[in-house]
SEKOL-804471 format. One line per field, with one value per residue (C-alpha): residue number from 1; x, y, z. Coordinates in steps of 0.2 Angstrom, whole numbers, plus 5000, padded with zeros to 4 digits. Example, Ala and Ser with C-alpha at 12.3 -4.5 7.8 and 13.67 -1.06 7.14 Angstrom:
BEGIN
num = c(1 | 2)
east = c(5062 | 5068)
north = c(4978 | 4995)
up = c(5039 | 5036)
***
This chain:
BEGIN
num = c(1 | 2 | 3 | 4 | 5 | 6 | 7 | 8 | 9 | 10 | 11 | 12 | 13 | 14 | 15 | 16 | 17 | 18 | 19 | 20 | 21 | 22 | 23 | 24 | 25 | 26 | 27 | 28 | 29 | 30 | 31 | 32 | 33 | 34 | 35 | 36 | 37 | 38 | 39 | 40 | 41 | 42 | 43 | 44 | 45 | 46 | 47 | 48 | 49 | 50 | 51 | 52 | 53 | 54 | 55 | 56 | 57 | 58 | 59 | 60 | 61 | 62 | 63 | 64 | 65 | 66 | 67 | 68 | 69 | 70 | 71 | 72 | 73 | 74 | 75 | 76 | 77 | 78 | 79 | 80 | 81 | 82 | 83 | 84 | 85 | 86 | 87 | 88 | 89 | 90 | 91 | 92 | 93 | 94 | 95 | 96 | 97 | 98 | 99 | 100 | 101 | 102 | 103)
east = c(5000 | 5009 | 5012 | 5000 | 4986 | 4994 | 4992 | 4975 | 4969 | 4975 | 4966 | 4950 | 4941 | 4937 | 4931 | 4920 | 4909 | 4920 | 4921 | 4904 | 4914 | 4926 | 4928 | 4930 | 4940 | 4959 | 4964 | 4956 | 4961 | 4950 | 4960 | 4969 | 4978 | 4992 | 5009 | 5000 | 4983 | 4980 | 4976 | 4965 | 4970 | 4976 | 4991 | 5009 | 5021 | 5034 | 5038 | 5048 | 5043 | 5037 | 5021 | 5013 | 4997 | 4983 | 4966 | 4949 | 4945 | 4925 | 4922 | 4912 | 4914 | 4926 | 4946 | 4960 | 4976 | 4990 | 5009 | 5022 | 5022 | 5031 | 5024 | 5026 | 5015 | 5007 | 4992 | 4979 | 4960 | 4957 | 4971 | 4980 | 4996 | 4999 | 5008 | 5017 | 5019 | 5033 | 5030 | 5012 | 5008 | 5005 | 4987 | 4987 | 4994 | 4979 | 4965 | 4972 | 4974 | 4954 | 4948 | 4957 | 4949 | 4931 | 4931)
north = c(5002 | 5018 | 5028 | 5041 | 5028 | 5021 | 5034 | 5041 | 5024 | 5023 | 5041 | 5042 | 5058 | 5067 | 5080 | 5085 | 5094 | 5111 | 5112 | 5125 | 5136 | 5135 | 5156 | 5156 | 5141 | 5145 | 5127 | 5109 | 5091 | 5084 | 5068 | 5056 | 5039 | 5031 | 5042 | 5058 | 5070 | 5085 | 5100 | 5114 | 5130 | 5148 | 5148 | 5148 | 5133 | 5130 | 5112 | 5105 | 5116 | 5106 | 5110 | 5107 | 5096 | 5096 | 5091 | 5083 | 5068 | 5069 | 5051 | 5040 | 5048 | 5065 | 5059 | 5071 | 5066 | 5077 | 5076 | 5085 | 5086 | 5091 | 5100 | 5089 | 5098 | 5113 | 5114 | 5128 | 5119 | 5118 | 5126 | 5116 | 5107 | 5090 | 5085 | 5071 | 5063 | 5066 | 5062 | 5056 | 5055 | 5034 | 5037 | 5049 | 5034 | 5023 | 5036 | 5033 | 5017 | 5013 | 5024 | 5021 | 5000 | 5006 | 5014)
up = c(5001 | 4996 | 5012 | 5010 | 5006 | 5024 | 5033 | 5031 | 5033 | 5048 | 5055 | 5064 | 5059 | 5077 | 5086 | 5071 | 5084 | 5086 | 5067 | 5069 | 5082 | 5071 | 5075 | 5092 | 5093 | 5089 | 5088 | 5087 | 5081 | 5069 | 5062 | 5077 | 5073 | 5086 | 5079 | 5078 | 5073 | 5064 | 5071 | 5065 | 5067 | 5059 | 5069 | 5058 | 5065 | 5055 | 5051 | 5065 | 5078 | 5096 | 5104 | 5121 | 5117 | 5127 | 5120 | 5120 | 5113 | 5108 | 5106 | 5116 | 5129 | 5134 | 5136 | 5136 | 5127 | 5134 | 5127 | 5116 | 5097 | 5080 | 5066 | 5049 | 5038 | 5036 | 5024 | 5020 | 5015 | 5029 | 5040 | 5049 | 5053 | 5054 | 5070 | 5077 | 5095 | 5102 | 5118 | 5126 | 5145 | 5148 | 5151 | 5136 | 5125 | 5134 | 5127 | 5110 | 5111 | 5116 | 5104 | 5086 | 5097 | 5098 | 5081)
***
């Protein structure tokens, strides 16, 4: 399978309920995988930037994910950045595994 298709197939769409509030919410995660996330944001973040992550996943129930990520790509439509997880708390890793397993 092509690398791009493999990456897309392994992602789960989350937090779509935030999209109507995009004008008042600075940033929110819309796609989640075991290795990273896509963050919808208009804030400029160059590739290679380290970012502190703290976000809520609205799936079956509300769960928080916390850690450090690195920006690996930027995108204009929709505006945002692809972030790879560099470090996650053990509880956050468990949340991601649980959410992905339930999909």
